[in-house]
PDB file as gemmi writes it, atoms N, CA and C in Angstrom:
CRYST1    1.000    1.000    1.000  90.00  90.00  90.00 P 1                      
ATOM      1  N   PRO A   1    -111.736 -69.249 126.931  1.00  0.00           N  
ATOM      2  CA  PRO A   1    -111.278 -70.634 126.893  1.00  0.00           C  
ATOM      3  C   PRO A   1    -111.730 -71.340 125.602  1.00  0.00           C  
ATOM      4  N   ASP A   2    -110.882 -72.226 125.149  1.00  0.00           N  
ATOM      5  CA  ASP A   2    -111.246 -73.022 124.011  1.00  0.00           C  
ATOM      6  C   ASP A   2    -112.277 -74.127 124.409  1.00  0.00           C  
ATOM      7  N   LEU A   3    -113.079 -74.523 123.464  1.00  0.00           N  
ATOM      8  CA  LEU A   3    -114.102 -75.570 123.695  1.00  0.00           C  
ATOM      9  C   LEU A   3    -113.876 -76.713 122.680  1.00  0.00           C  
ATOM     10  N   SER A   4    -113.998 -77.919 123.145  1.00  0.00           N  
ATOM     11  CA  SER A   4    -113.906 -79.061 122.176  1.00  0.00           C  
ATOM     12  C   SER A   4    -114.758 -80.148 122.835  1.00  0.00           C  
ATOM     13  N   GLY A   5    -115.259 -81.063 121.948  1.00  0.00           N  
ATOM     14  CA  GLY A   5    -116.055 -82.149 122.450  1.00  0.00           C  
ATOM     15  C   GLY A   5    -116.487 -83.091 121.391  1.00  0.00           C  
ATOM     16  N   TYR A   6    -117.364 -84.018 121.763  1.00  0.00           N  
ATOM     17  CA  TYR A   6    -117.804 -85.123 120.897  1.00  0.00           C  
ATOM     18  C   TYR A   6    -119.219 -85.318 121.232  1.00  0.00           C  
ATOM     19  N   GLU A   7    -120.077 -85.327 120.177  1.00  0.00           N  
ATOM     20  CA  GLU A   7    -121.508 -85.482 120.382  1.00  0.00           C  
ATOM     21  C   GLU A   7    -122.041 -86.529 119.378  1.00  0.00           C  
ATOM     22  N   LYS A   8    -123.027 -87.307 119.810  1.00  0.00           N  
ATOM     23  CA  LYS A   8    -123.785 -88.127 118.915  1.00  0.00           C  
ATOM     24  C   LYS A   8    -124.828 -87.297 118.217  1.00  0.00           C  
ATOM     25  N   PHE A   9    -124.948 -87.435 116.932  1.00  0.00           N  
ATOM     26  CA  PHE A   9    -125.879 -86.595 116.164  1.00  0.00           C  
ATOM     27  C   PHE A   9    -126.541 -87.415 115.102  1.00  0.00           C  
ATOM     28  N   GLY A  10    -127.781 -87.716 115.249  1.00  0.00           N  
ATOM     29  CA  GLY A  10    -128.485 -88.626 114.285  1.00  0.00           C  
ATOM     30  C   GLY A  10    -127.812 -89.949 114.220  1.00  0.00           C  
ATOM     31  N   LEU A  11    -127.399 -90.373 113.027  1.00  0.00           N  
ATOM     32  CA  LEU A  11    -126.801 -91.690 112.789  1.00  0.00           C  
ATOM     33  C   LEU A  11    -125.254 -91.613 112.878  1.00  0.00           C  
ATOM     34  N   GLY A  12    -124.714 -90.407 113.082  1.00  0.00           N  
ATOM     35  CA  GLY A  12    -123.263 -90.263 113.086  1.00  0.00           C  
ATOM     36  C   GLY A  12    -122.785 -89.629 114.369  1.00  0.00           C  
ATOM     37  N   ASN A  13    -121.481 -89.363 114.472  1.00  0.00           N  
ATOM     38  CA  ASN A  13    -120.873 -88.723 115.574  1.00  0.00           C  
ATOM     39  C   ASN A  13    -120.177 -87.418 115.042  1.00  0.00           C  
ATOM     40  N   VAL A  14    -120.131 -86.428 115.939  1.00  0.00           N  
ATOM     41  CA  VAL A  14    -119.524 -85.140 115.549  1.00  0.00           C  
ATOM     42  C   VAL A  14    -118.484 -84.787 116.599  1.00  0.00           C  
ATOM     43  N   LYS A  15    -117.281 -84.471 116.176  1.00  0.00           N  
ATOM     44  CA  LYS A  15    -116.255 -83.962 116.997  1.00  0.00           C  
ATOM     45  C   LYS A  15    -116.119 -82.438 116.616  1.00  0.00           C  
ATOM     46  N   TYR A  16    -116.087 -81.577 117.620  1.00  0.00           N  
ATOM     47  CA  TYR A  16    -116.037 -80.171 117.363  1.00  0.00           C  
ATOM     48  C   TYR A  16    -114.866 -79.485 118.155  1.00  0.00           C  
ATOM     49  N   ASN A  17    -114.365 -78.375 117.577  1.00  0.00           N  
ATOM     50  CA  ASN A  17    -113.369 -77.583 118.259  1.00  0.00           C  
ATOM     51  C   ASN A  17    -113.725 -76.135 117.985  1.00  0.00           C  
ATOM     52  N   ILE A  18    -113.720 -75.365 119.038  1.00  0.00           N  
ATOM     53  CA  ILE A  18    -113.978 -73.909 118.955  1.00  0.00           C  
ATOM     54  C   ILE A  18    -112.852 -73.233 119.682  1.00  0.00           C  
ATOM     55  N   SER A  19    -112.174 -72.272 119.008  1.00  0.00           N  
ATOM     56  CA  SER A  19    -111.022 -71.596 119.687  1.00  0.00           C  
ATOM     57  C   SER A  19    -111.030 -70.107 119.282  1.00  0.00           C  
ATOM     58  N   ARG A  20    -110.214 -69.370 119.981  1.00  0.00           N  
ATOM     59  CA  ARG A  20    -110.037 -67.903 119.767  1.00  0.00           C  
ATOM     60  C   ARG A  20    -111.381 -67.194 119.833  1.00  0.00           C  
ATOM     61  N   ILE A  21    -112.154 -67.510 120.860  1.00  0.00           N  
ATOM     62  CA  ILE A  21    -113.424 -66.879 121.048  1.00  0.00           C  
ATOM     63  C   ILE A  21    -113.224 -65.430 121.521  1.00  0.00           C  
ATOM     64  N   HIS A  22    -113.837 -64.506 120.800  1.00  0.00           N  
ATOM     65  CA  HIS A  22    -113.624 -63.108 121.068  1.00  0.00           C  
ATOM     66  C   HIS A  22    -114.957 -62.367 120.949  1.00  0.00           C  
ATOM     67  N   VAL A  23    -115.402 -61.710 122.055  1.00  0.00           N  
ATOM     68  CA  VAL A  23    -116.631 -60.924 121.968  1.00  0.00           C  
ATOM     69  C   VAL A  23    -116.301 -59.574 121.359  1.00  0.00           C  
ATOM     70  N   THR A  24    -116.965 -59.253 120.254  1.00  0.00           N  
ATOM     71  CA  THR A  24    -116.624 -57.944 119.583  1.00  0.00           C  
ATOM     72  C   THR A  24    -117.696 -56.888 119.832  1.00  0.00           C  
ATOM     73  N   ALA A  25    -118.898 -57.228 120.273  1.00  0.00           N  
ATOM     74  CA  ALA A  25    -119.900 -56.212 120.576  1.00  0.00           C  
ATOM     75  C   ALA A  25    -120.938 -56.778 121.512  1.00  0.00           C  
ATOM     76  N   VAL A  26    -121.454 -55.942 122.399  1.00  0.00           N  
ATOM     77  CA  VAL A  26    -122.531 -56.287 123.259  1.00  0.00           C  
ATOM     78  C   VAL A  26    -123.506 -55.128 123.255  1.00  0.00           C  
ATOM     79  N   GLU A  27    -124.787 -55.427 123.106  1.00  0.00           N  
ATOM     80  CA  GLU A  27    -125.832 -54.358 123.026  1.00  0.00           C  
ATOM     81  C   GLU A  27    -126.945 -54.679 124.009  1.00  0.00           C  
ATOM     82  N   PHE A  28    -127.363 -53.732 124.783  1.00  0.00           N  
ATOM     83  CA  PHE A  28    -128.471 -53.810 125.671  1.00  0.00           C  
ATOM     84  C   PHE A  28    -129.462 -52.694 125.310  1.00  0.00           C  
ATOM     85  N   PRO A  29    -130.223 -52.787 124.248  1.00  0.00           N  
ATOM     86  CA  PRO A  29    -131.111 -51.711 123.824  1.00  0.00           C  
ATOM     87  C   PRO A  29    -132.222 -51.353 124.782  1.00  0.00           C  
ATOM     88  N   SER A  30    -132.605 -52.344 125.582  1.00  0.00           N  
ATOM     89  CA  SER A  30    -133.680 -52.134 126.564  1.00  0.00           C  
ATOM     90  C   SER A  30    -133.229 -52.625 127.886  1.00  0.00           C  
ATOM     91  N   ALA A  31    -132.758 -51.770 128.771  1.00  0.00           N  
ATOM     92  CA  ALA A  31    -132.289 -52.170 130.101  1.00  0.00           C  
ATOM     93  C   ALA A  31    -132.755 -51.193 131.158  1.00  0.00           C  
ATOM     94  N   SER A  32    -133.073 -51.717 132.305  1.00  0.00           N  
ATOM     95  CA  SER A  32    -133.415 -50.847 133.417  1.00  0.00           C  
ATOM     96  C   SER A  32    -132.905 -51.448 134.736  1.00  0.00           C  
ATOM     97  N   ILE A  33    -132.566 -50.562 135.644  1.00  0.00           N  
ATOM     98  CA  ILE A  33    -132.077 -51.025 136.957  1.00  0.00           C  
ATOM     99  C   ILE A  33    -132.811 -50.218 138.059  1.00  0.00           C  
ATOM    100  N   SER A  34    -133.145 -50.931 139.121  1.00  0.00           N  
ATOM    101  CA  SER A  34    -133.886 -50.262 140.215  1.00  0.00           C  
ATOM    102  C   SER A  34    -133.470 -50.860 141.523  1.00  0.00           C  
ATOM    103  N   LEU A  35    -133.607 -50.083 142.574  1.00  0.00           N  
ATOM    104  CA  LEU A  35    -133.315 -50.555 143.902  1.00  0.00           C  
ATOM    105  C   LEU A  35    -134.586 -51.107 144.555  1.00  0.00           C  
ATOM    106  N   ILE A  36    -134.432 -52.278 145.209  1.00  0.00           N  
ATOM    107  CA  ILE A  36    -135.582 -52.868 145.945  1.00  0.00           C  
ATOM    108  C   ILE A  36    -135.238 -52.812 147.424  1.00  0.00           C  
ATOM    109  N   PRO A  37    -135.870 -51.935 148.183  1.00  0.00           N  
ATOM    110  CA  PRO A  37    -135.570 -51.701 149.586  1.00  0.00           C  
ATOM    111  C   PRO A  37    -135.580 -53.072 150.362  1.00  0.00           C  
ATOM    112  N   GLY A  38    -134.450 -53.261 151.115  1.00  0.00           N  
ATOM    113  CA  GLY A  38    -134.317 -54.443 151.924  1.00  0.00           C  
ATOM    114  C   GLY A  38    -134.017 -55.720 151.184  1.00  0.00           C  
ATOM    115  N   THR A  39    -133.935 -55.644 149.891  1.00  0.00           N  
ATOM    116  CA  THR A  39    -133.647 -56.843 149.089  1.00  0.00           C  
ATOM    117  C   THR A  39    -132.384 -56.734 148.239  1.00  0.00           C  
ATOM    118  N   GLY A  40    -132.248 -55.672 147.422  1.00  0.00           N  
ATOM    119  CA  GLY A  40    -131.118 -55.502 146.612  1.00  0.00           C  
ATOM    120  C   GLY A  40    -131.444 -54.694 145.372  1.00  0.00           C  
ATOM    121  N   ILE A  41    -130.913 -55.142 144.235  1.00  0.00           N  
ATOM    122  CA  ILE A  41    -131.033 -54.458 142.966  1.00  0.00           C  
ATOM    123  C   ILE A  41    -131.788 -55.298 141.992  1.00  0.00           C  
ATOM    124  N   LYS A  42    -132.672 -54.729 141.193  1.00  0.00           N  
ATOM    125  CA  LYS A  42    -133.364 -55.419 140.125  1.00  0.00           C  
ATOM    126  C   LYS A  42    -132.866 -54.927 138.809  1.00  0.00           C  
ATOM    127  N   LEU A  43    -132.396 -55.816 137.971  1.00  0.00           N  
ATOM    128  CA  LEU A  43    -131.872 -55.506 136.621  1.00  0.00           C  
ATOM    129  C   LEU A  43    -132.724 -56.206 135.625  1.00  0.00           C  
ATOM    130  N   VAL A  44    -133.293 -55.502 134.664  1.00  0.00           N  
ATOM    131  CA  VAL A  44    -134.073 -56.072 133.624  1.00  0.00           C  
ATOM    132  C   VAL A  44    -133.497 -55.744 132.287  1.00  0.00           C  
ATOM    133  N   ILE A  45    -133.172 -56.761 131.451  1.00  0.00           N  
ATOM    134  CA  ILE A  45    -132.568 -56.596 130.140  1.00  0.00           C  
ATOM    135  C   ILE A  45    -133.455 -57.242 129.122  1.00  0.00           C  
ATOM    136  N   GLY A  46    -133.785 -56.524 128.039  1.00  0.00           N  
ATOM    137  CA  GLY A  46    -134.582 -57.130 126.956  1.00  0.00           C  
ATOM    138  C   GLY A  46    -133.902 -56.884 125.658  1.00  0.00           C  
ATOM    139  N   ASN A  47    -134.053 -57.767 124.719  1.00  0.00           N  
ATOM    140  CA  ASN A  47    -133.561 -57.704 123.341  1.00  0.00           C  
ATOM    141  C   ASN A  47    -132.023 -57.497 123.273  1.00  0.00           C  
ATOM    142  N   ALA A  48    -131.347 -58.101 124.176  1.00  0.00           N  
ATOM    143  CA  ALA A  48    -129.886 -58.000 124.211  1.00  0.00           C  
ATOM    144  C   ALA A  48    -129.308 -58.791 123.036  1.00  0.00           C  
ATOM    145  N   SER A  49    -128.107 -58.395 122.599  1.00  0.00           N  
ATOM    146  CA  SER A  49    -127.352 -59.175 121.563  1.00  0.00           C  
ATOM    147  C   SER A  49    -125.882 -59.151 121.846  1.00  0.00           C  
ATOM    148  N   LEU A  50    -125.254 -60.166 121.283  1.00  0.00           N  
ATOM    149  CA  LEU A  50    -123.840 -60.373 121.473  1.00  0.00           C  
ATOM    150  C   LEU A  50    -123.247 -60.802 120.118  1.00  0.00           C  
ATOM    151  N   THR A  51    -122.134 -60.171 119.756  1.00  0.00           N  
ATOM    152  CA  THR A  51    -121.459 -60.514 118.478  1.00  0.00           C  
ATOM    153  C   THR A  51    -120.150 -61.173 118.866  1.00  0.00           C  
ATOM    154  N   VAL A  52    -119.873 -62.371 118.282  1.00  0.00           N  
ATOM    155  CA  VAL A  52    -118.697 -63.118 118.618  1.00  0.00           C  
ATOM    156  C   VAL A  52    -117.930 -63.561 117.414  1.00  0.00           C  
ATOM    157  N   ASP A  53    -116.629 -63.383 117.434  1.00  0.00           N  
ATOM    158  CA  ASP A  53    -115.739 -63.967 116.412  1.00  0.00           C  
ATOM    159  C   ASP A  53    -115.078 -65.193 116.994  1.00  0.00           C  
ATOM    160  N   MET A  54    -114.844 -66.234 116.167  1.00  0.00           N  
ATOM    161  CA  MET A  54    -114.250 -67.452 116.638  1.00  0.00           C  
ATOM    162  C   MET A  54    -113.730 -68.263 115.488  1.00  0.00           C  
ATOM    163  N   ASN A  55    -112.820 -69.155 115.777  1.00  0.00           N  
ATOM    164  CA  ASN A  55    -112.425 -70.248 114.853  1.00  0.00           C  
ATOM    165  C   ASN A  55    -113.126 -71.513 115.247  1.00  0.00           C  
ATOM    166  N   TRP A  56    -113.621 -72.266 114.249  1.00  0.00           N  
ATOM    167  CA  TRP A  56    -114.345 -73.487 114.589  1.00  0.00           C  
ATOM    168  C   TRP A  56    -114.186 -74.478 113.506  1.00  0.00           C  
ATOM    169  N   ASN A  57    -114.284 -75.782 113.857  1.00  0.00           N  
ATOM    170  CA  ASN A  57    -114.252 -76.848 112.869  1.00  0.00           C  
ATOM    171  C   ASN A  57    -114.997 -78.040 113.472  1.00  0.00           C  
ATOM    172  N   ILE A  58    -115.514 -78.857 112.553  1.00  0.00           N  
ATOM    173  CA  ILE A  58    -116.152 -80.081 112.950  1.00  0.00           C  
ATOM    174  C   ILE A  58    -115.653 -81.254 112.097  1.00  0.00           C  
ATOM    175  N   ARG A  59    -115.669 -82.444 112.665  1.00  0.00           N  
ATOM    176  CA  ARG A  59    -115.391 -83.635 111.941  1.00  0.00           C  
ATOM    177  C   ARG A  59    -116.496 -84.614 112.218  1.00  0.00           C  
ATOM    178  N   THR A  60    -116.936 -85.295 111.206  1.00  0.00           N  
ATOM    179  CA  THR A  60    -117.977 -86.240 111.381  1.00  0.00           C  
ATOM    180  C   THR A  60    -117.793 -87.485 110.527  1.00  0.00           C  
ATOM    181  N   TRP A  61    -118.368 -88.536 110.925  1.00  0.00           N  
ATOM    182  CA  TRP A  61    -118.363 -89.795 110.211  1.00  0.00           C  
ATOM    183  C   TRP A  61    -119.801 -90.291 110.212  1.00  0.00           C  
ATOM    184  N   MET A  62    -120.402 -90.260 109.042  1.00  0.00           N  
ATOM    185  CA  MET A  62    -121.843 -90.676 108.964  1.00  0.00           C  
ATOM    186  C   MET A  62    -121.883 -92.105 108.522  1.00  0.00           C  
ATOM    187  N   LEU A  63    -122.740 -92.871 109.193  1.00  0.00           N  
ATOM    188  CA  LEU A  63    -122.889 -94.284 108.862  1.00  0.00           C  
ATOM    189  C   LEU A  63    -123.793 -94.468 107.666  1.00  0.00           C  
TER     190      LEU A  63                                                      
END                                                                             
């Protein structure tokens, strides 16, 4: 989904638009999974990374 919004930032305001969000890579170099009797599953992930491509723009008016 596309994201857009308006935020106060310092002395000015920022309007942002983010579109065409696309995840291009996901890495889990340190991951483990184990069963916990009577409870469920335990998943531990460390040092994960995500690569994302997107279009973005901002507009601002500084006072």
